[in-house]
Structures are given as structure tokens and as C-alpha cells.
Backbone atoms as SQL, in Angstrom:
CREATE TABLE atoms (id INTEGER PRIMARY KEY, chain TEXT, resi INTEGER, resn TEXT, atom TEXT, x REAL, y REAL, z REAL);
INSERT INTO atoms VALUES
  (1, 'A', 1, 'MET', 'N', -37.240, 29.366, 104.473),
  (2, 'A', 1, 'MET', 'CA', -35.901, 29.222, 104.186),
  (3, 'A', 1, 'MET', 'C', -35.019, 28.328, 104.383),
  (4, 'A', 2, 'GLU', 'N', -36.127, 27.706, 106.047),
  (5, 'A', 2, 'GLU', 'CA', -35.308, 26.399, 106.957),
  (6, 'A', 2, 'GLU', 'C', -34.765, 24.997, 105.594),
  (7, 'A', 3, 'ILE', 'N', -36.052, 25.250, 104.919),
  (8, 'A', 3, 'ILE', 'CA', -35.684, 24.272, 104.228),
  (9, 'A', 3, 'ILE', 'C', -34.353, 24.174, 103.516),
  (10, 'A', 4, 'ASN', 'N', -34.390, 25.332, 102.713),
  (11, 'A', 4, 'ASN', 'CA', -33.605, 25.425, 101.955),
  (12, 'A', 4, 'ASN', 'C', -32.166, 25.668, 102.502),
  (13, 'A', 5, 'LEU', 'N', -31.831, 25.934, 103.508),
  (14, 'A', 5, 'LEU', 'CA', -31.065, 26.480, 104.667),
  (15, 'A', 5, 'LEU', 'C', -30.421, 25.102, 105.658),
  (16, 'A', 6, 'VAL', 'N', -31.324, 24.212, 105.018),
  (17, 'A', 6, 'VAL', 'CA', -30.869, 22.495, 105.402),
  (18, 'A', 6, 'VAL', 'C', -30.699, 22.305, 103.777),
  (19, 'A', 7, 'LEU', 'N', -31.051, 21.715, 102.809),
  (20, 'A', 7, 'LEU', 'CA', -30.054, 21.352, 101.791),
  (21, 'A', 7, 'LEU', 'C', -28.961, 21.929, 101.741),
  (22, 'A', 8, 'GLY', 'N', -28.953, 23.404, 101.772),
  (23, 'A', 8, 'GLY', 'CA', -27.455, 23.706, 101.676),
  (24, 'A', 8, 'GLY', 'C', -26.501, 23.309, 102.001),
  (25, 'A', 9, 'THR', 'N', -27.092, 23.269, 103.641),
  (26, 'A', 9, 'THR', 'CA', -26.201, 22.727, 104.421),
  (27, 'A', 9, 'THR', 'C', -26.395, 20.962, 104.043),
  (28, 'A', 10, 'ARG', 'N', -26.767, 20.688, 103.691),
  (29, 'A', 10, 'ARG', 'CA', -26.471, 18.589, 103.080),
  (30, 'A', 10, 'ARG', 'C', -25.481, 19.098, 102.767),
  (31, 'A', 11, 'GLN', 'N', -25.996, 20.009, 101.089),
  (32, 'A', 11, 'GLN', 'CA', -25.033, 20.229, 100.205),
  (33, 'A', 11, 'GLN', 'C', -23.494, 20.559, 100.849),
  (34, 'A', 12, 'ASP', 'N', -23.107, 21.528, 101.016),
  (35, 'A', 12, 'ASP', 'CA', -22.127, 21.278, 101.498),
  (36, 'A', 12, 'ASP', 'C', -21.388, 19.830, 102.296),
  (37, 'A', 13, 'MET', 'N', -22.119, 18.630, 103.469),
  (38, 'A', 13, 'MET', 'CA', -21.502, 18.130, 103.540),
  (39, 'A', 13, 'MET', 'C', -20.978, 17.188, 102.657),
  (40, 'A', 14, 'VAL', 'N', -21.935, 17.147, 101.635),
  (41, 'A', 14, 'VAL', 'CA', -21.893, 16.210, 100.986),
  (42, 'A', 14, 'VAL', 'C', -20.501, 16.191, 100.560),
  (43, 'A', 15, 'LYS', 'N', -20.252, 18.122, 99.610),
  (44, 'A', 15, 'LYS', 'CA', -18.902, 18.143, 99.479),
  (45, 'A', 15, 'LYS', 'C', -18.020, 17.634, 100.189),
  (46, 'A', 16, 'HIS', 'N', -18.228, 18.585, 101.464),
  (47, 'A', 16, 'HIS', 'CA', -16.535, 17.971, 102.996),
  (48, 'A', 16, 'HIS', 'C', -16.714, 16.173, 102.255),
  (49, 'A', 17, 'TRP', 'N', -17.630, 15.509, 102.432),
  (50, 'A', 17, 'TRP', 'CA', -17.417, 14.198, 102.686),
  (51, 'A', 17, 'TRP', 'C', -16.587, 14.095, 101.810),
  (52, 'A', 18, 'ILE', 'N', -16.775, 14.351, 100.307),
  (53, 'A', 18, 'ILE', 'CA', -16.273, 13.933, 99.502),
  (54, 'A', 18, 'ILE', 'C', -14.811, 14.053, 99.535),
  (55, 'A', 19, 'SER', 'N', -14.213, 15.610, 99.748),
  (56, 'A', 19, 'SER', 'CA', -12.780, 15.453, 100.118),
  (57, 'A', 19, 'SER', 'C', -12.805, 15.470, 101.333),
  (58, 'A', 20, 'MET', 'N', -13.317, 14.719, 102.631),
  (59, 'A', 20, 'MET', 'CA', -12.319, 13.971, 102.995),
  (60, 'A', 20, 'MET', 'C', -12.349, 12.549, 102.679),
  (61, 'A', 21, 'SER', 'N', -13.165, 11.810, 101.960),
  (62, 'A', 21, 'SER', 'CA', -12.561, 10.759, 101.668),
  (63, 'A', 21, 'SER', 'C', -11.572, 10.498, 99.874),
  (64, 'A', 22, 'LYS', 'N', -11.326, 12.037, 99.878),
  (65, 'A', 22, 'LYS', 'CA', -10.046, 11.944, 98.662),
  (66, 'A', 22, 'LYS', 'C', -8.694, 12.551, 99.535),
  (67, 'A', 23, 'GLY', 'N', -8.817, 13.280, 100.638),
  (68, 'A', 23, 'GLY', 'CA', -7.706, 13.574, 101.805),
  (69, 'A', 23, 'GLY', 'C', -8.038, 12.225, 102.667),
  (70, 'A', 24, 'PHE', 'N', -8.398, 11.005, 103.054),
  (71, 'A', 24, 'PHE', 'CA', -8.203, 9.650, 103.517),
  (72, 'A', 24, 'PHE', 'C', -7.595, 8.709, 102.379),
  (73, 'A', 25, 'HIS', 'N', -8.258, 8.676, 100.747),
  (74, 'A', 25, 'HIS', 'CA', -7.218, 8.156, 100.084),
  (75, 'A', 25, 'HIS', 'C', -5.485, 8.767, 99.921),
  (76, 'A', 26, 'GLU', 'N', -5.558, 10.050, 99.796),
  (77, 'A', 26, 'GLU', 'CA', -3.458, 10.297, 100.561),
  (78, 'A', 26, 'GLU', 'C', -2.622, 9.832, 101.446),
  (79, 'A', 27, 'ILE', 'N', -4.123, 9.884, 102.825),
  (80, 'A', 27, 'ILE', 'CA', -3.101, 9.182, 103.699),
  (81, 'A', 27, 'ILE', 'C', -3.403, 7.734, 103.294),
  (82, 'A', 28, 'LEU', 'N', -4.397, 7.098, 102.878),
  (83, 'A', 28, 'LEU', 'CA', -3.760, 5.520, 102.730),
  (84, 'A', 28, 'LEU', 'C', -2.936, 5.961, 101.621),
  (85, 'A', 29, 'LYS', 'N', -2.107, 5.908, 100.961),
  (86, 'A', 29, 'LYS', 'CA', -0.742, 5.808, 99.883),
  (87, 'A', 29, 'LYS', 'C', 0.071, 6.098, 101.010),
  (88, 'A', 30, 'SER', 'N', -0.337, 7.273, 101.465),
  (89, 'A', 30, 'SER', 'CA', 0.910, 7.879, 102.677),
  (90, 'A', 30, 'SER', 'C', 1.875, 6.622, 103.457),
  (91, 'A', 31, 'ILE', 'N', 0.785, 5.831, 103.970),
  (92, 'A', 31, 'ILE', 'CA', 1.103, 4.795, 104.965),
  (93, 'A', 31, 'ILE', 'C', 0.988, 3.775, 104.380),
  (94, 'A', 32, 'LYS', 'N', 1.446, 3.077, 103.027),
  (95, 'A', 32, 'LYS', 'CA', 1.408, 2.378, 101.657),
  (96, 'A', 32, 'LYS', 'C', 2.914, 2.722, 101.663),
  (97, 'A', 33, 'ASN', 'N', 3.197, 4.244, 101.770),
  (98, 'A', 33, 'ASN', 'CA', 4.299, 4.388, 101.273),
  (99, 'A', 33, 'ASN', 'C', 5.352, 4.746, 102.425),
  (100, 'A', 34, 'ASP', 'N', 5.022, 3.978, 103.512),
  (101, 'A', 34, 'ASP', 'CA', 5.855, 4.217, 105.043),
  (102, 'A', 34, 'ASP', 'C', 6.320, 5.573, 104.817),
  (103, 'A', 35, 'ILE', 'N', 5.341, 6.596, 105.398),
  (104, 'A', 35, 'ILE', 'CA', 5.675, 7.689, 105.191),
  (105, 'A', 35, 'ILE', 'C', 5.596, 7.675, 107.102),
  (106, 'A', 36, 'THR', 'N', 6.766, 8.634, 107.626),
  (107, 'A', 36, 'THR', 'CA', 6.513, 8.694, 109.475),
  (108, 'A', 36, 'THR', 'C', 5.190, 8.430, 109.485),
  (109, 'A', 37, 'LEU', 'N', 5.276, 8.567, 111.166),
  (110, 'A', 37, 'LEU', 'CA', 3.875, 9.761, 111.616),
  (111, 'A', 37, 'LEU', 'C', 4.287, 11.658, 112.415),
  (112, 'A', 38, 'GLY', 'N', 5.365, 11.352, 111.401),
  (113, 'A', 38, 'GLY', 'CA', 5.310, 12.997, 111.470),
  (114, 'A', 38, 'GLY', 'C', 4.019, 13.829, 110.171),
  (115, 'A', 39, 'ASP', 'N', 5.197, 12.775, 109.359),
  (116, 'A', 39, 'ASP', 'CA', 4.489, 13.296, 107.979),
  (117, 'A', 39, 'ASP', 'C', 3.342, 13.000, 107.496),
  (118, 'A', 40, 'PHE', 'N', 2.735, 11.959, 108.030),
  (119, 'A', 40, 'PHE', 'CA', 1.314, 11.475, 107.785),
  (120, 'A', 40, 'PHE', 'C', 0.341, 12.383, 109.090),
  (121, 'A', 41, 'TYR', 'N', 0.760, 13.624, 110.058),
  (122, 'A', 41, 'TYR', 'CA', -0.211, 14.658, 110.663),
  (123, 'A', 41, 'TYR', 'C', -0.195, 15.355, 110.296),
  (124, 'A', 42, 'TYR', 'N', 0.785, 16.011, 109.730),
  (125, 'A', 42, 'TYR', 'CA', 1.158, 17.177, 108.293),
  (126, 'A', 42, 'TYR', 'C', 1.768, 17.657, 107.689),
  (127, 'A', 43, 'ALA', 'N', 1.752, 16.398, 106.492),
  (128, 'A', 43, 'ALA', 'CA', 1.609, 16.824, 105.323),
  (129, 'A', 43, 'ALA', 'C', -0.209, 17.311, 104.728);
């Protein structure tokens, strides 16, 4: 049971980091487009 739980958690973390990296690319685009800091934090 513990092994399955750890593997499931790792898969969730991988999905989380993939979505985080996509969001990070969006943030970089926003910076390149000279978005204000307010939009940067609340987009």
C-alpha cells in the first residue's frame, strides 16, 4: 500500500510540475510583453 501511495504521489507531483512549468512559460511571456507587476501576480 505504501509503495502504491508513493508512486501515485510522484505521478501527481509530475503532473503538478508540468502544469507549473507551463504556467512559468506564460509568466515569462507576460514579462516579455511588459505586463505590469499587478497583472503578473494576479493573472
